[in-house]
C-alpha positions as CSV (number, residue, x, y, z in Angstrom):
1,M,66.2,68.7,-33.8
2,T,67.4,64.8,-33.6
3,D,69.1,65.5,-30.5
4,T,66.1,67.1,-28.8
5,T,63.7,64.4,-30.0
6,A,66.0,61.9,-28.7
7,N,66.1,63.6,-25.5
8,T,62.4,64.0,-25.3
9,S,62.1,60.2,-26.0
10,M,64.3,59.5,-23.1
11,M,62.5,61.5,-20.7
12,E,59.1,60.1,-21.9
13,A,60.7,56.5,-20.9
14,T,61.9,57.5,-17.4
15,P,59.9,56.1,-14.6
16,T,59.5,59.6,-12.9
17,E,57.5,60.9,-15.9
18,R,54.5,63.1,-15.0
19,I,51.1,61.8,-16.0
20,A,49.9,64.2,-18.7
21,P,46.5,65.8,-17.6
22,R,44.5,64.7,-21.0
23,R,45.9,61.2,-20.4
24,L,45.0,61.0,-17.2
25,V,41.5,62.4,-17.8
26,A,40.9,59.8,-20.8
27,F,42.1,57.2,-18.7
28,L,39.5,58.1,-15.5
29,I,36.8,58.3,-18.3
30,M,37.7,54.5,-19.5
31,V,37.7,53.6,-15.7
32,F,34.1,54.7,-15.0
33,G,33.1,52.7,-18.4
34,M,34.5,49.5,-16.8
35,F,32.8,50.5,-13.6
36,M,29.3,50.8,-15.4
37,S,30.3,47.1,-17.3
38,I,31.1,45.5,-14.2
39,L,28.3,47.1,-12.1
40,D,25.6,45.6,-14.5
41,I,26.9,42.2,-13.9
42,Q,25.2,42.3,-10.6
43,V,23.0,45.5,-10.6
44,V,20.0,43.4,-11.6
45,S,20.5,40.6,-9.1
46,A,18.3,42.1,-6.5
47,S,15.7,43.4,-8.9
48,L,15.0,40.1,-10.7
49,T,11.4,39.5,-9.2
50,D,10.4,43.1,-10.2
51,I,11.6,42.5,-13.9
52,Q,9.8,38.7,-13.7
53,A,6.8,40.6,-12.7
54,G,7.1,43.4,-15.3
55,L,7.9,40.9,-18.1
56,S,5.3,38.2,-16.9
57,A,8.3,35.7,-17.2
58,S,8.6,32.5,-15.2
59,S,11.2,32.1,-12.4
60,T,13.5,30.0,-15.1
61,E,13.2,32.3,-17.8
62,V,14.1,35.6,-15.5
63,S,17.4,34.0,-14.3
64,W,18.4,34.4,-18.0
65,V,18.6,37.9,-17.6
66,Q,21.6,37.2,-15.5
67,T,22.6,34.2,-17.2
68,A,22.6,35.7,-20.6
69,Y,24.8,38.5,-19.7
70,L,27.2,36.5,-17.8
71,I,27.7,33.9,-20.9
72,A,28.2,36.7,-23.3
73,E,30.8,38.5,-21.1
74,V,32.9,35.7,-20.7
75,I,33.1,34.9,-24.3
76,A,33.9,38.6,-25.1
77,I,36.6,39.3,-22.4
78,P,39.6,37.2,-23.9
79,L,38.8,38.3,-27.5
80,S,39.5,41.8,-26.5
81,G,43.0,41.1,-26.7
82,F,43.2,40.4,-30.4
83,L,40.5,43.2,-31.0
84,S,42.4,45.8,-29.3
85,R,45.8,45.2,-31.2
86,A,43.6,45.3,-34.2
87,L,41.1,48.1,-33.9
88,G,43.4,50.1,-31.2
89,T,42.1,51.0,-27.6
90,R,40.2,54.1,-28.7
91,L,38.1,52.6,-31.5
92,L,37.6,49.3,-29.4
93,F,36.6,51.3,-26.3
94,A,34.4,53.6,-28.1
95,I,32.4,50.6,-30.0
96,S,32.2,48.9,-26.8
97,A,30.6,51.9,-24.8
98,A,28.5,53.0,-27.6
99,G,27.2,49.2,-27.9
100,F,26.9,48.9,-24.2
101,T,24.7,52.2,-24.2
102,V,22.3,51.4,-26.8
103,S,21.7,47.8,-25.7
104,S,20.9,49.0,-22.2
105,F,18.4,51.5,-23.7
106,L,16.9,48.7,-25.5
107,C,16.9,46.4,-22.2
108,G,14.8,49.2,-20.5
109,F,12.2,49.2,-23.1
110,A,12.2,45.6,-23.5
111,S,8.6,44.4,-23.6
112,S,8.8,40.7,-23.3
113,I,11.5,38.1,-21.6
114,E,12.9,37.1,-25.0
115,Q,13.7,40.3,-26.1
116,M,15.3,41.3,-22.5
117,I,17.5,38.1,-22.7
118,V,18.6,38.9,-26.5
119,W,19.7,42.7,-25.4
120,R,21.1,41.7,-22.1
121,A,23.4,39.1,-24.1
122,I,24.4,41.9,-26.4
123,Q,24.9,44.2,-23.6
124,G,27.3,41.8,-21.9
125,F,29.3,40.9,-25.0
126,L,29.8,44.6,-26.1
127,G,30.2,46.2,-22.8
128,A,32.7,43.2,-21.8
129,G,35.6,45.0,-24.0
130,M,36.0,47.8,-21.8
131,I,37.4,45.7,-18.6
132,P,40.5,44.2,-20.1
133,T,41.1,47.4,-22.1
134,V,41.5,49.5,-19.0
135,F,43.6,47.1,-17.3
136,A,45.8,46.9,-20.4
137,S,45.9,50.7,-20.6
138,A,46.9,51.0,-16.8
139,Y,49.7,48.6,-17.4
140,T,51.3,50.1,-21.0
141,V,50.5,53.7,-20.7
142,F,51.6,54.9,-17.7
143,P,55.2,54.6,-16.3
144,R,55.9,52.0,-13.5
145,S,56.3,54.8,-11.1
146,K,53.0,55.6,-11.2
147,F,51.2,52.2,-10.9
148,Y,50.7,53.0,-7.4
149,I,48.3,55.5,-8.4
150,V,46.5,53.6,-11.4
151,G,46.7,50.2,-9.8
152,P,44.4,51.1,-7.1
153,I,42.0,52.7,-9.1
154,I,41.3,49.8,-11.3
155,G,41.6,47.7,-8.4
156,L,39.1,49.3,-6.4
157,V,36.5,49.4,-9.4
158,A,36.9,45.6,-9.9
159,T,36.1,44.9,-6.2
160,L,33.8,47.6,-5.4
161,A,31.5,47.4,-8.5
162,P,30.2,43.9,-8.0
163,T,30.2,44.5,-4.2
164,I,27.8,47.4,-4.2
165,G,26.1,46.1,-7.4
166,P,23.0,44.3,-5.8
167,T,22.5,47.5,-3.4
168,V,22.5,50.0,-6.3
169,G,20.0,47.9,-8.2
170,G,17.8,47.3,-5.0
171,V,17.8,51.2,-4.4
172,I,17.1,52.5,-7.8
173,T,14.1,49.9,-8.3
174,D,12.6,51.0,-5.2
175,L,13.1,54.9,-5.8
176,M,11.9,54.5,-9.5
177,S,11.5,51.0,-11.4
178,W,13.6,48.4,-12.7
179,H,13.5,50.0,-16.1
180,W,15.9,52.8,-14.8
181,L,18.6,49.8,-14.0
182,F,19.2,50.3,-17.6
183,F,18.2,53.9,-18.5
184,I,20.8,55.2,-15.9
185,N,23.4,54.0,-18.1
186,V,22.4,55.7,-21.4
187,V,23.8,59.5,-20.3
188,P,27.0,58.4,-18.8
189,G,27.4,56.1,-21.7
190,I,27.2,58.8,-24.3
191,I,29.7,61.0,-22.6
192,I,32.2,58.3,-22.0
193,T,31.9,57.4,-25.8
194,V,32.3,61.0,-26.8
195,G,35.3,61.3,-24.3
196,V,37.1,58.4,-25.5
197,L,36.9,59.3,-29.0
198,A,37.9,62.9,-28.4
199,L,40.9,61.9,-25.9
200,V,42.3,58.6,-26.0
201,D,45.5,58.3,-28.4
202,F,47.2,55.2,-26.5
203,D,48.1,53.5,-29.7
204,K,47.5,52.9,-33.2
205,P,45.5,50.0,-34.7
206,D,46.4,47.3,-36.9
207,F,43.6,46.6,-39.1
208,A,45.7,43.8,-41.0
209,L,45.1,41.5,-38.4
210,L,41.3,41.3,-39.1
211,D,42.4,39.5,-42.4
212,H,43.5,36.7,-40.2
213,F,40.8,36.6,-37.8
214,D,40.3,33.1,-36.7
215,W,36.5,32.2,-36.5
216,F,36.8,28.6,-36.1
217,G,39.0,29.6,-32.9
218,L,35.8,32.1,-31.8
219,I,33.5,29.4,-32.3
220,A,35.6,27.1,-30.3
221,M,36.0,29.6,-27.6
222,A,32.3,30.3,-27.5
223,G,31.4,27.0,-27.1
224,F,33.9,26.3,-24.4
225,L,33.4,29.3,-22.3
226,G,29.6,29.7,-22.9
227,A,28.7,26.4,-22.1
228,L,30.9,26.1,-18.9
229,E,29.4,29.4,-17.7
230,Y,25.9,27.8,-17.9
231,V,26.8,24.7,-16.3
232,L,28.3,26.6,-13.2
233,E,25.4,28.9,-13.2
234,E,22.7,26.2,-13.5
235,G,24.4,23.1,-12.2
236,P,23.7,23.6,-8.4
237,Q,19.9,23.9,-8.8
238,Y,19.4,21.3,-11.6
239,E,21.4,18.4,-9.7
240,W,24.4,19.0,-12.1
241,L,24.7,16.1,-14.7
242,Q,21.4,14.8,-13.8
243,D,19.8,17.5,-15.8
244,T,19.9,17.1,-19.5
245,S,20.8,20.5,-20.2
246,V,23.4,20.8,-17.8
247,A,25.0,17.4,-19.1
248,T,24.7,18.6,-22.9
249,C,26.4,21.8,-22.0
250,T,28.8,19.9,-20.1
251,A,29.7,17.6,-23.1
252,I,29.7,20.9,-25.3
253,S,32.2,22.6,-23.2
254,A,34.7,19.6,-23.0
255,V,34.7,19.2,-26.8
256,S,34.9,23.0,-27.4
257,A,37.7,22.9,-25.1
258,I,40.0,20.3,-26.8
259,A,39.2,22.2,-30.0
260,F,40.1,25.6,-28.8
261,F,43.2,24.7,-27.1
262,Y,44.5,23.0,-30.2
263,R,43.5,25.6,-32.6
264,V,45.6,28.5,-30.0
265,L,48.6,26.5,-30.3
266,T,48.7,25.8,-34.1
267,A,46.9,29.1,-35.4
268,K,49.0,31.5,-37.2
269,E,47.3,34.2,-35.7
270,P,45.3,32.8,-32.8
271,I,42.1,34.5,-31.3
272,V,43.5,34.3,-28.0
273,D,47.4,34.2,-27.2
274,I,47.9,32.0,-24.3
275,T,51.7,32.0,-24.0
276,A,51.4,34.8,-21.5
277,F,50.9,32.0,-19.0
278,T,54.7,30.8,-19.5
279,D,55.7,34.0,-17.4
280,R,55.4,32.5,-13.9
281,N,54.3,35.8,-12.2
282,F,51.6,36.0,-14.6
283,A,50.4,32.3,-14.2
284,V,50.6,32.5,-10.5
285,G,48.7,35.7,-10.4
286,C,45.8,34.4,-12.7
287,L,45.5,31.5,-10.1
288,I,45.2,33.9,-7.2
289,S,43.1,36.3,-9.2
290,F,40.7,33.1,-10.1
291,C,40.7,32.4,-6.2
292,A,39.9,36.0,-5.1
293,G,37.2,36.0,-7.6
294,I,35.7,33.2,-5.5
295,G,35.6,35.2,-2.6
296,L,34.8,38.5,-4.3
297,Y,31.8,37.4,-5.9
298,G,31.0,34.4,-3.5
299,L,30.8,37.0,-0.6
300,T,28.6,39.5,-2.7
301,Y,26.2,36.7,-2.8
302,I,26.1,35.1,0.4
303,Y,25.9,38.0,2.5
304,P,22.8,39.6,1.0
305,R,21.1,36.0,0.8
306,Y,21.4,35.7,4.6
307,L,20.2,39.1,5.1
308,S,17.1,38.6,3.1
309,E,16.4,34.9,3.8
310,V,17.2,34.9,7.6
311,R,16.9,38.3,8.7
312,G,14.1,39.4,6.4
313,Y,16.0,42.8,5.3
314,S,14.8,44.8,2.5
315,A,17.4,45.7,-0.4
316,L,18.0,49.2,1.2
317,M,18.8,47.6,4.8
318,I,21.1,45.2,3.1
319,G,22.5,47.9,1.3
320,E,23.2,50.1,4.4
321,T,24.5,47.1,6.2
322,M,26.9,45.8,3.1
323,F,28.3,49.7,2.9
324,V,30.9,48.8,5.3
325,S,32.8,46.4,2.8
326,G,32.3,49.3,0.1
327,A,33.7,52.1,2.6
328,T,36.7,49.8,3.6
329,M,37.6,48.8,0.1
330,F,37.5,52.8,-0.8
331,L,39.8,53.7,2.0
332,M,42.1,51.2,1.8
333,A,42.9,51.5,-2.1
334,P,45.4,54.4,-1.6
335,I,47.0,53.1,1.5
336,V,47.6,49.6,-0.6
337,G,48.9,51.5,-3.7
338,R,51.4,53.2,-1.3
339,L,52.4,50.1,0.4
340,T,53.3,48.4,-3.1
341,Q,56.1,50.9,-3.2
342,K,57.6,50.3,-0.2
343,L,57.0,46.5,0.6
344,D,57.4,43.3,-1.1
345,M,54.1,42.9,-3.0
346,R,54.1,39.2,-2.2
347,L,53.7,39.9,1.8
348,I,50.8,42.3,1.0
349,I,49.1,39.7,-1.1
350,A,49.8,36.8,1.7
351,F,48.5,39.4,4.4
352,G,45.3,40.3,2.5
353,L,44.7,36.5,1.9
354,V,45.0,35.8,5.8
355,V,42.8,38.9,7.0
356,F,40.2,37.8,4.5
357,A,40.3,34.3,6.0
358,L,39.8,35.9,9.2
359,G,37.0,37.9,8.0
360,S,35.3,34.5,7.1
361,W,36.5,32.8,10.3
362,E,34.6,35.4,12.2
363,M,31.4,34.3,10.2
364,A,31.8,30.7,10.8
365,S,29.9,30.8,14.4
366,I,26.9,33.0,12.6
367,T,23.8,32.8,14.4
368,R,20.2,33.8,13.2
369,D,20.8,36.9,15.3
370,Y,23.6,38.3,13.2
371,D,23.0,41.7,12.2
372,F,24.8,45.1,11.7
373,N,27.0,44.9,14.7
374,E,28.0,41.5,14.4
375,L,28.8,41.8,10.5
376,L,30.8,44.9,11.1
377,L,34.1,43.5,11.8
378,P,33.9,40.6,9.2
379,Q,33.1,43.1,6.5
380,I,36.0,45.7,7.5
381,L,38.4,42.5,7.4
382,R,36.8,41.6,4.1
383,G,37.4,45.0,2.6
384,I,40.9,45.2,3.8
385,G,41.8,41.7,2.6
386,M,40.4,41.9,-0.8
387,M,42.1,45.2,-1.3
388,C,45.4,43.9,-0.4
389,V,45.0,40.9,-2.6
390,I,43.3,42.6,-5.8
391,V,45.8,45.6,-6.1
392,P,49.2,44.0,-5.9
393,T,48.0,40.9,-7.8
394,N,47.1,43.0,-10.9
395,T,50.3,44.6,-10.6
396,I,52.5,42.0,-10.0
397,S,50.6,39.8,-12.8
398,L,50.4,42.4,-16.0
399,G,52.9,45.1,-14.6
400,T,55.8,42.9,-15.0
401,L,54.9,41.5,-18.5
402,A,56.4,43.2,-21.8
403,A,54.0,45.7,-23.2
404,D,53.4,43.9,-26.1
405,R,52.0,41.2,-24.3
406,V,49.6,43.0,-22.1
407,K,46.6,43.4,-24.2
408,N,46.3,39.8,-24.9
409,A,47.2,39.0,-21.2
410,S,44.6,41.3,-19.4
411,G,41.8,39.4,-21.2
412,L,43.1,36.2,-19.9
413,F,43.7,38.0,-16.3
414,N,40.0,39.2,-16.2
415,L,38.7,36.0,-17.5
416,T,40.1,34.3,-14.6
417,R,38.6,36.4,-12.1
418,N,35.0,36.2,-13.7
419,L,35.5,32.3,-13.9
420,G,36.7,32.2,-10.2
421,G,33.3,33.9,-9.4
422,A,31.2,31.6,-11.0
423,V,32.9,28.7,-9.5
424,G,32.6,30.3,-6.3
425,L,28.9,30.6,-6.7
426,A,28.3,27.2,-7.9
427,V,30.4,25.8,-5.3
428,I,28.8,28.0,-2.3
429,N,25.3,27.3,-3.6
430,Q,26.1,23.5,-3.6
431,V,27.8,23.7,-0.1
432,L,24.3,25.6,1.3
433,N,22.4,23.4,-0.3
434,E,24.1,19.9,0.9
435,R,24.9,21.3,4.2
436,T,21.4,22.5,5.1
437,D,19.9,19.2,4.1
438,L,22.3,17.5,6.3
439,H,21.8,19.7,9.1
440,I,17.8,19.6,8.8
441,A,18.2,15.7,8.8
442,R,20.5,15.9,12.0
443,L,18.1,18.3,13.9
444,Q,15.1,16.4,13.1
445,E,16.5,13.5,14.8
446,R,17.2,15.4,17.9
447,V,13.9,17.0,17.8
448,N,11.5,14.4,18.9
449,W,9.3,13.7,21.6
450,G,12.2,12.4,23.9
451,N,13.7,15.8,23.7
452,M,12.3,17.8,27.0
453,T,13.0,21.1,25.2
454,A,11.4,20.8,21.8
455,T,8.4,18.9,23.7
456,E,8.1,22.0,25.8
457,T,8.5,24.7,23.1
458,L,6.0,22.6,21.1
459,N,3.4,22.8,24.1
460,D,4.0,26.6,24.4
461,F,3.1,27.4,20.8
462,T,0.3,25.0,21.1
463,Q,-1.0,27.2,24.1
464,R,-0.4,30.5,22.5
465,L,-2.3,29.3,19.3
466,E,-5.4,27.9,21.1
467,G,-8.6,29.2,19.5
468,T,-6.9,30.0,16.1
469,G,-7.8,26.8,14.4
470,D,-6.1,23.4,14.6
471,A,-3.3,24.7,17.1
472,A,-1.4,21.4,17.4
473,L,-0.6,21.3,13.7
474,M,0.1,25.0,13.7
475,A,2.6,24.8,16.7
476,L,4.1,21.9,14.8
477,K,4.6,24.1,11.7
478,Q,6.0,26.8,13.5
479,L,8.5,24.5,15.1
480,S,9.5,22.8,11.6
481,Q,10.1,26.3,10.4
482,I,12.3,27.1,13.2
483,V,14.4,23.9,12.8
484,H,14.5,24.9,8.9
485,R,15.8,28.2,9.6
486,Q,18.5,26.9,12.3
487,A,19.7,24.6,9.5
488,V,19.7,27.4,7.1
489,V,21.7,29.3,9.4
490,M,24.3,26.5,9.9
491,G,25.0,26.0,6.4
492,Y,26.1,29.6,6.1
493,G,28.5,28.9,8.9
494,D,29.9,26.0,7.2
495,A,30.3,27.9,3.8
496,F,32.1,30.5,5.6
497,F,34.1,28.0,7.2
498,M,35.1,26.5,3.9
499,L,36.2,30.0,2.5
500,A,38.2,30.7,5.5
501,V,40.4,27.4,5.5
502,F,40.6,27.9,1.6
503,Y,42.0,31.2,1.8
504,F,44.3,30.5,4.9
505,G,45.8,27.7,2.7
506,L,45.9,29.8,-0.4
507,S,48.0,32.5,1.5
508,V,50.9,30.2,0.7
509,T,51.0,30.4,-2.8
510,V,52.6,33.7,-2.7
511,M,55.9,31.7,-2.4
512,L,55.5,30.4,-6.1
513,L,55.9,34.2,-7.2
514,N,59.0,35.7,-8.2
515,K,59.8,38.8,-6.5
516,P,59.1,41.5,-8.7
517,T,61.7,44.2,-9.6
518,T,60.8,48.0,-8.8
519,G,61.4,51.3,-10.4
520,V,62.2,49.7,-13.8
521,A,59.9,50.7,-16.7
522,V,58.1,48.0,-18.9
523,E,60.1,47.6,-22.1
524,A,58.2,46.4,-25.1
525,H,60.0,43.8,-27.2
């Protein structure tokens, strides 16, 4: 009997182990829960105007529907490592899925903006636990020989969900109402909760860890990350430190950061174990993940904004145009998974960064006439590049760590991607604002009475508008709008150029990675 048990254990440890159907189904259920959680980061972005009207809120108040979710999520993601070890994967994921479902239901029934903000914060905090838990499970439950299957699955979800989020939200709002952005989570959420409770048996909880829960560390982390997220979200529109609330949150974040890092380095059982950063591949992988988050969330923001602001597209038209990136990612996922088995993953990451940069470079010469045809190739390059970066970076960062370190490391790894997205949005907004103002000033200098083309255009507008009122004033207004629109488009071109240069330069960072070994099972220490 002992020999049989030993032989069975050896077979289970071999890298050629077959994935048990029950375990695979349980994992796929968890992946769908992660998809819902990541999708909800962006799903309301295209429908904030409808939510604002429905709740009689101001534009400043309604922005908190998005900000509250992001702040709560960024606090909860690193906390998930400790809670996963204390509660176990099964219980933590079930609590997260159930809490996410209930808060989604309550968001749909919110009758005031205050209620909506509270429920969105709870939704973000509880739902966030599903994201790093799936990453940790992928790289601890399955043998290394199967990473080429599970790696692309989580990589696809992590990139596809935020990419299609605004589109899905816009379509749901158009077909039904904004309430269904939240109600649509209820039935899948119940199925996921029940499925996880019935099927997940990946590990055992260690409730004794809760006796050493570091409340001071949690408060310090909440102040550090929550205030930082607020600064990045609100800074560009409020002139950064010139605004009192942004300056106050900057100070809170700085003080809390000092307290947080002191605590995690001295506490007996820290709320977050940052020692994973001593692993070179994990540290560099987090850097690449941070930078990938800039492009992932940045372009998910900048493409729809251009199509809406310059081209006047509806949410459905934007969705049809943006579908190319999502379809490319979907098709590339299994291809990249296979390539990680055959090629050095560092080369795949470098290739992905260069391709992503080329996609942004193609958009640097953008004009106001760019539509589906002109955006086709850049979006295909974007989809190929992002999948070639995300999938091997996930594997090279988490798949080479000892199994007992992956849970904590997964929270940190996912945090870097989200923070990268927040930084990317802040930088892109700042670039768009500053460069647009600069281009307006330069164009206005050129569009004067000494400019023959401008004078002819103004005279042409005036003639067309004769008999409709003050034709000269209306013609001047039209010319001003053209100048402003051209300046906006040139600002978009500058933002794309900045991203292209950034990712071309980032491609050399793969040289800092150690070559990962292949075909060796991850061992727990």
